C-alpha positions in Angstrom: 137.2 -137.9 -88.9 135.7 -140.6 -91.8 136.2 -140.1 -95.1 135.0 -142.6 -97.3 136.6 -143.1 -101.2 135.7 -144.7 -104.3 137.1 -146.9 -107.2 134.9 -148.8 -109.8 137.0 -151.6 -111.0 136.2 -152.5 -114.7 134.4 -156.1 -115.7 136.2 -157.4 -118.9 134.7 -159.2 -121.8 130.9 -158.6 -120.8 128.0 -157.1 -122.6 124.3 -158.3 -121.2 125.8 -160.8 -118.4 123.6 -158.4 -115.7 121.1 -157.8 -117.9 118.3 -160.4 -116.5 120.2 -159.4 -113.0 119.5 -155.8 -113.0 116.0 -156.2 -114.5 114.9 -158.8 -111.7 116.4 -156.6 -108.5 114.9 -153.8 -110.2 111.3 -155.0 -110.3 111.9 -156.4 -107.2 112.7 -153.0 -105.5 109.4 -151.1 -107.5 107.3 -154.5 -105.1 108.7 -153.0 -102.5 108.9 -149.5 -102.8 104.4 -150.1 -103.2 104.4 -152.6 -100.1 106.5 -150.4 -97.7 103.8 -147.1 -99.3 101.1 -149.2 -98.4 102.2 -149.8 -95.1 104.3 -146.9 -93.8 101.8 -145.5 -91.4 102.8 -148.9 -89.8 106.1 -148.5 -90.8 106.6 -144.9 -89.5 105.8 -145.5 -86.5 108.8 -147.5 -85.2 111.5 -145.0 -84.3 114.4 -147.9 -83.9 116.2 -148.7 -87.3 117.0 -151.8 -86.9 113.4 -152.8 -85.4 112.1 -151.1 -88.8 114.1 -153.0 -90.9 113.2 -156.4 -89.1 109.1 -155.5 -89.4 110.0 -154.6 -93.1 111.5 -157.6 -93.5 108.6 -159.6 -91.7 106.1 -158.2 -94.2 107.7 -160.0 -97.6 109.7 -162.9 -96.2 108.6 -166.0 -95.1 110.5 -168.1 -92.0 109.5 -171.1 -89.7 107.9 -168.7 -87.4 106.6 -165.9 -89.6 104.5 -165.8 -92.3 104.6 -162.9 -94.8 101.3 -160.6 -95.3 102.5 -159.9 -98.9 103.8 -162.8 -101.5 107.4 -161.7 -102.6 109.1 -165.5 -102.1 106.0 -166.5 -104.6 106.7 -163.9 -107.0 111.2 -163.6 -106.6 111.7 -167.5 -106.4 114.9 -168.3 -104.7 116.0 -164.5 -104.7 118.8 -164.5 -102.6 118.7 -162.9 -98.5 121.6 -160.7 -98.5 120.2 -158.8 -102.4 116.5 -158.8 -100.7 117.7 -156.8 -97.6 119.9 -154.7 -100.2 116.6 -154.1 -102.0 114.6 -153.4 -98.2 116.2 -150.6 -97.5 117.1 -148.9 -100.5 112.8 -149.1 -101.0 112.5 -147.9 -97.2 114.7 -145.0 -98.1 113.2 -144.1 -101.5 109.3 -143.7 -99.7 111.0 -142.1 -96.5 112.8 -139.5 -98.6 108.9 -139.3 -100.8 107.1 -138.7 -97.1 109.7 -136.3 -95.9 109.1 -134.5 -99.2 105.5 -134.4 -98.7 105.5 -133.6 -95.9 108.0 -130.2 -96.4 105.6 -129.5 -99.5 102.7 -129.1 -97.4 104.3 -127.0 -94.1 105.1 -124.9 -97.3 102.0 -124.1 -97.8 101.3 -126.6 -101.1 103.6 -124.5 -103.4 105.1 -125.9 -106.3 103.6 -129.3 -107.6 103.1 -132.3 -105.4 105.9 -134.5 -104.9 104.8 -138.2 -106.4 106.6 -141.5 -105.1 108.2 -143.3 -108.1 108.3 -146.7 -108.2 110.7 -147.6 -110.8 114.0 -146.9 -110.5 117.2 -147.2 -112.1 119.4 -148.8 -108.8 122.2 -151.1 -109.3 122.7 -154.0 -106.5 125.1 -154.9 -104.1 126.8 -157.7 -104.2 127.2 -158.8 -100.8 130.6 -160.8 -99.5 129.8 -164.4 -99.2 126.3 -164.3 -100.4 126.8 -162.4 -103.5 130.1 -162.0 -104.1 133.2 -164.1 -103.3 137.0 -163.8 -104.0 138.5 -166.4 -106.0 142.2 -165.0 -105.0 143.2 -164.9 -108.7 143.8 -161.5 -108.1 142.3 -160.4 -111.4 139.0 -162.2 -111.3 136.1 -162.4 -108.8 132.5 -164.4 -108.5 129.6 -163.0 -108.4 125.7 -165.1 -108.1 123.9 -163.6 -110.5 120.3 -164.9 -112.3 120.8 -166.3 -115.6 118.7 -169.4 -117.6 116.0 -168.6 -114.6 118.5 -169.4 -112.0 120.8 -167.6 -109.7 123.8 -169.3 -110.2 127.6 -168.1 -109.5 129.8 -166.8 -112.4 133.3 -165.9 -112.5 134.4 -162.4 -114.2 137.5 -161.3 -115.4 138.7 -157.4 -113.7 141.3 -154.9 -115.3 144.2 -155.8 -114.2 145.8 -152.2 -114.1 142.5 -151.3 -111.6 143.3 -154.3 -109.6 146.9 -153.1 -109.1 145.6 -149.2 -108.2 143.5 -150.9 -105.6 146.3 -153.0 -104.4 149.3 -150.1 -103.9 146.9 -147.2 -102.6 144.0 -149.4 -100.7 145.6 -152.2 -99.3 145.5 -150.7 -95.5 141.4 -150.3 -95.5 138.8 -153.4 -96.2 136.9 -152.5 -98.8 132.6 -152.8 -99.0 130.6 -155.2 -100.7 131.3 -154.0 -103.8 128.0 -152.0 -106.1 127.3 -152.8 -109.6 127.6 -149.8 -112.2 127.5 -149.1 -115.7 128.9 -146.8 -117.2 129.9 -145.7 -121.7 128.6 -149.4 -121.8 131.0 -150.6 -119.8 130.5 -152.6 -116.5 132.0 -151.7 -113.4 132.1 -153.3 -109.5 132.4 -149.8 -107.3 134.5 -150.6 -104.0 134.3 -148.0 -100.8 136.7 -147.7 -98.7 137.0 -145.9 -95.2 139.8 -144.2 -93.7 140.1 -142.6 -90.2 142.2 -138.9 -90.7 143.0 -136.4 -88.4 142.6 -132.9 -89.5 145.0 -130.0 -89.2 144.6 -128.7 -85.8 147.1 -125.6 -86.2 146.7 -122.4 -84.6 145.2 -119.5 -87.1 148.3 -117.8 -86.7 150.9 -121.1 -87.1 149.1 -122.5 -90.7 150.2 -122.8 -94.0 147.4 -121.8 -96.1 146.6 -122.0 -100.0 144.5 -120.1 -101.8 143.2 -121.1 -104.7 141.1 -118.9 -107.6 139.5 -120.9 -109.8 138.6 -119.1 -113.4 138.2 -119.8 -117.2 141.4 -118.7 -118.5 143.8 -120.0 -116.5 141.5 -123.3 -114.5 143.7 -122.2 -111.2 145.8 -119.5 -109.6 147.7 -120.9 -105.9 149.3 -119.2 -104.0 150.8 -120.0 -100.3 150.4 -117.5 -97.3 151.4 -117.2 -94.1 149.7 -115.5 -91.4 152.1 -111.9 -91.4 151.2 -112.0 -95.4 154.1 -113.3 -96.6 153.6 -115.0 -99.8 155.5 -118.4 -100.0 155.2 -119.5 -103.4 152.9 -119.2 -106.8 151.5 -121.8 -109.0 149.3 -121.5 -112.1 147.5 -124.7 -113.5 146.1 -124.4 -116.9 145.7 -127.2 -118.7 145.6 -125.4 -123.0 145.5 -128.5 -124.8 142.3 -130.5 -122.9 140.4 -127.0 -122.5 141.3 -126.6 -126.4 140.1 -129.8 -127.2 136.3 -129.2 -125.1 135.8 -126.0 -126.6 136.5 -127.8 -130.3 134.1 -130.6 -129.5 132.0 -127.5 -127.5 132.1 -125.8 -131.4 131.1 -128.9 -133.0 127.8 -129.6 -131.1 126.9 -125.9 -131.9 127.3 -126.1 -135.6 125.4 -129.5 -135.2 122.3 -127.6 -133.8 122.7 -125.0 -135.9 122.3 -127.0 -139.4 120.0 -129.8 -137.4 118.3 -128.9 -134.5 119.0 -130.3 -130.9 117.7 -133.6 -131.7 120.5 -136.6 -131.9 123.1 -134.5 -129.7 123.3 -136.4 -126.6 125.9 -139.0 -127.9 127.9 -135.2 -127.9 126.8 -134.0 -124.9 128.1 -137.2 -123.1 131.5 -137.2 -125.0 131.7 -133.3 -123.4 130.8 -133.7 -120.2 133.5 -137.4 -120.2 136.2 -134.3 -121.7 134.5 -132.0 -118.8 134.9 -134.4 -115.8 138.5 -135.3 -116.8 139.8 -132.2 -116.9 138.1 -131.1 -113.1 139.8 -134.0 -111.9 143.2 -133.5 -113.4 143.0 -129.6 -112.1 141.6 -130.8 -108.7 145.1 -133.5 -108.2 147.2 -130.5 -109.1 145.5 -128.4 -106.2 145.8 -130.9 -103.9 149.5 -131.5 -104.8 150.4 -128.0 -104.7 149.1 -128.1 -101.2 150.8 -131.3 -100.1 153.7 -130.4 -101.4 154.4 -126.8 -99.4 152.1 -128.8 -96.4 149.5 -126.1 -96.2 147.2 -127.1 -93.3 144.1 -125.4 -94.7 142.9 -124.8 -98.6 140.8 -121.6 -98.7 138.8 -121.0 -101.9 135.9 -118.2 -103.1 132.3 -118.8 -102.3 131.0 -119.3 -106.0 127.2 -119.1 -106.3 125.9 -119.0 -109.8 122.2 -119.3 -110.3 121.2 -116.7 -112.1 120.5 -117.6 -115.9 123.7 -116.9 -118.2 124.3 -114.9 -120.8 126.7 -113.2 -123.0 129.3 -114.9 -125.8 131.1 -116.9 -122.7 127.6 -118.8 -121.6 128.5 -121.9 -122.7 132.4 -121.9 -121.3 130.0 -120.8 -118.1 127.6 -123.4 -118.0 130.7 -126.2 -118.5 132.8 -124.5 -115.9 132.9 -127.2 -113.1 134.1 -124.8 -110.2 132.1 -126.3 -107.3 132.7 -130.3 -109.1 136.7 -129.2 -108.8 135.9 -127.7 -105.1 134.4 -131.3 -104.1 137.3 -133.2 -105.5 139.7 -130.7 -103.8 138.0 -131.4 -100.5 137.5 -135.7 -100.5 141.5 -135.5 -102.0 142.7 -132.8 -99.5 140.6 -134.2 -96.2 142.7 -137.7 -96.9 145.8 -135.7 -96.2 144.5 -134.1 -93.1 144.1 -130.8 -94.8 141.0 -128.8 -94.5 138.7 -126.6 -96.7 137.5 -123.7 -96.1 135.6 -120.4 -98.1 135.3 -116.6 -98.5 132.9 -114.3 -99.5 134.0 -113.8 -103.5 133.1 -110.6 -103.9 136.0 -107.8 -105.0 138.9 -110.0 -104.6 139.6 -109.6 -108.7 138.4 -105.7 -108.2 140.4 -105.1 -106.0 144.4 -105.0 -105.9 146.5 -106.9 -103.8 148.6 -103.7 -102.4 145.4 -101.2 -101.3 145.9 -99.0 -104.0 142.1 -99.3 -104.9 140.2 -101.1 -107.8 142.3 -102.5 -110.8 141.2 -101.9 -114.7 141.4 -104.8 -116.9 142.9 -105.6 -120.6 140.9 -105.6 -123.3 143.0 -108.3 -125.2 144.1 -110.2 -122.3 141.7 -110.4 -119.3 144.5 -112.4 -117.3 146.4 -109.0 -116.5 145.0 -105.9 -114.8 146.5 -102.4 -114.4 146.7 -101.1 -110.6 145.7 -97.1 -110.2 149.5 -96.6 -109.3 150.1 -98.1 -113.3 151.8 -101.2 -111.5 150.3 -104.5 -114.3 150.2 -107.4 -112.4 148.5 -110.8 -112.9 144.3 -110.3 -111.7 144.2 -114.1 -110.8 147.3 -114.4 -109.0 146.0 -110.9 -106.9 143.1 -112.0 -106.4 144.9 -115.3 -104.4 146.4 -113.3 -102.6 143.3 -111.4 -101.3 141.4 -114.4 -100.6 144.1 -115.9 -98.9 144.3 -112.6 -97.0 140.2 -112.8 -96.0 140.7 -116.1 -94.9 143.4 -115.1 -91.9 141.9 -112.0 -91.3 138.9 -113.8 -90.5 140.3 -116.6 -88.3 143.1 -113.9 -86.5 139.8 -111.7 -85.6 137.6 -114.5 -83.8 139.8 -114.3 -80.5 140.3 -110.3 -80.7 138.4 -108.0 -78.6 135.1 -105.9 -79.0 137.9 -103.3 -77.1 140.8 -103.8 -79.1 138.4 -104.7 -82.7 136.8 -101.1 -82.3 140.5 -100.0 -82.0 141.5 -101.9 -85.2 138.7 -100.7 -86.6 139.4 -97.0 -86.4 143.0 -97.1 -87.6 142.3 -99.9 -90.4 138.3 -99.1 -91.4 138.7 -101.6 -94.0 139.1 -104.3 -92.1 135.8 -103.7 -90.3 134.1 -104.7 -93.6 135.5 -108.3 -95.4 134.8 -107.0 -98.8 137.3 -104.7 -98.8 140.2 -106.9 -96.7 143.1 -107.3 -99.3 146.7 -108.4 -98.6 147.1 -105.2 -97.8 144.5 -105.0 -94.6 145.9 -108.3 -93.4 149.5 -106.8 -93.3 148.7 -103.8 -91.1 146.3 -106.1 -88.7 149.5 -108.2 -87.6 151.5 -104.8 -87.6 148.5 -103.9 -85.0 147.7 -107.3 -83.1 
């Protein structure tokens, strides 16, 4: 499979250099959206993508053999050809998406608000090679064609050395895409994309090594390495206490500020909190993948966490900031680069049931990470949950190839194996003995 990664290289010592370029690019994009919306009935009838792009180009650009219907060239004099093609494709995608949403809205009986075609977008230009972007060969600088002083000119910009060194060290084996301009936190970046061909693990279920991950609020992640017979080979607790304490203190400050002054003027505080939360997510994902890779895991298994309902209670702010899906997405991307697969299991009862099959656990009120089994044994609740997550994955995969006749015998012998939400690590032990 192909895995696409991207990295943003910071452009140094600039402030308003790209302001006019971005402004005219967005103006051109709005112009093209308006044109293609008017001509959509004609454009949508063209099935071939390349042919559609050619027709869309001929509508706006004059050549020796073509007279454009719309005056794009007059409105945007000397607009670079590759940048025009980027704006054209972006505009076609926006108009196509709008009409798809409109068709879905009408097909659903016009429920909800009617989709609206937005003509003003906060899009950024792509600097295509040779025409818009040139490597100077110096390593820490490049040339970009930008709109400055009412003309399109080449300007040399300096790149952050640490970013360039990182790309040389980790991405020299593959060719980067054309960079896209990006602005984050008042800084400008060039984002390069890289595409790799990777081969995911093809080991059969009975020979796989699994890294089962339980994501939580108290402990960021608890990981367990399991093999198909139910043996737990390794465990790891991932908890960035200092980073979480910093984040929670910032959230407390926001809450106090809102109590005294209302919710006005808190955008900067929330931006800072979001940045801290994003960095925490990246650190957690990196540790999970590193642990799995060190033990040559074939699969990383998560719970399927769906928490779309309204959050309430004393921990609602922490739940709101908990990026459980974001962490899983980061892990998925990183794991695929190492050839590790990702799988998910139902989250119901993974923490509620003891891994040894003794039944429901009782949480410690003072230390929520601890629980007591019905046998009186005290154990870490998140660790027990990670065992159950890994066991449910193996049970599902191992039973796929079992005949229905043998399954009926198994369900009679091990009743809990017939209901995945009641399976624990002890269920996997019993199944392996039966199979």
